[in-house]
C-alpha positions in Angstrom: 6.6 -42.0 70.7 4.2 -44.8 70.3 4.0 -47.7 72.5 2.8 -51.0 71.3 0.2 -53.0 73.1 -0.6 -57.0 73.6 1.6 -58.9 71.3 2.6 -56.1 68.8 5.9 -54.7 68.1 6.7 -51.3 66.7 9.6 -51.5 64.0 11.5 -48.9 62.2 12.2 -50.1 58.8 15.8 -50.5 57.5 15.4 -48.7 54.2 19.3 -49.5 53.6 18.4 -53.0 52.9 16.2 -54.7 50.4 14.3 -57.9 50.8 15.8 -61.2 49.9 12.7 -62.1 48.1 13.1 -62.3 44.4 10.9 -59.6 42.9 10.5 -58.5 39.2 12.3 -55.6 38.4 9.3 -53.2 37.9 7.8 -54.3 41.4 8.2 -51.9 44.5 10.9 -53.0 46.9 9.9 -54.7 50.0 11.6 -53.8 53.2 11.3 -56.6 55.7 14.1 -55.7 58.1 14.2 -53.2 60.8 14.8 -52.3 64.3 12.4 -52.8 67.2 11.4 -49.6 69.1 8.6 -50.8 71.5 7.2 -54.0 72.4 3.9 -54.9 74.0 3.7 -56.8 77.6 2.8 -60.2 75.6 6.1 -60.2 73.4 8.4 -62.9 74.8 11.2 -63.2 72.5 11.9 -59.8 71.1 13.1 -56.9 72.8 13.7 -53.2 72.3 16.8 -52.5 70.1 16.6 -56.0 68.5 17.5 -56.1 64.5 14.7 -58.3 62.9 13.6 -59.8 59.9 9.8 -60.3 59.5 7.4 -61.7 57.3 6.5 -59.3 54.3 3.1 -58.0 54.2 2.2 -58.6 57.7 2.9 -55.4 58.7 0.6 -52.4 59.2 1.9 -48.7 58.4 1.9 -45.9 61.0 1.5 -42.3 60.5 5.0 -41.9 61.4 7.3 -42.4 58.3 9.4 -45.5 58.0 7.6 -47.3 60.9 5.2 -50.3 61.0 3.4 -52.5 63.6 3.6 -56.3 63.3 2.8 -59.1 65.6 5.5 -61.0 67.6 4.5 -64.3 65.4 5.4 -62.3 62.2 9.2 -62.0 63.4 11.3 -64.6 61.3 14.7 -63.9 62.8 16.9 -61.6 65.0 20.4 -61.0 63.5 23.3 -58.9 64.4 23.7 -55.5 62.7 26.6 -55.5 60.3 29.0 -52.6 61.0 
């Protein structure tokens, strides 16, 4: 398991949901939702287990499949997971 440092957040992408951003049909789907797996010590407003929406294209892919790292300032919203 990876541990986030500084103001970074490790996110498992939610591949069930597509981005709310309009995209041409032939473009790749952008996933900008996920669940927080780890937060660095400088993260103030996000906690492990939160479901978040983050700014697309601010993420850095990790070696683990379906995981990215972002900065706290890239988080746009926390949302309740629908059942």
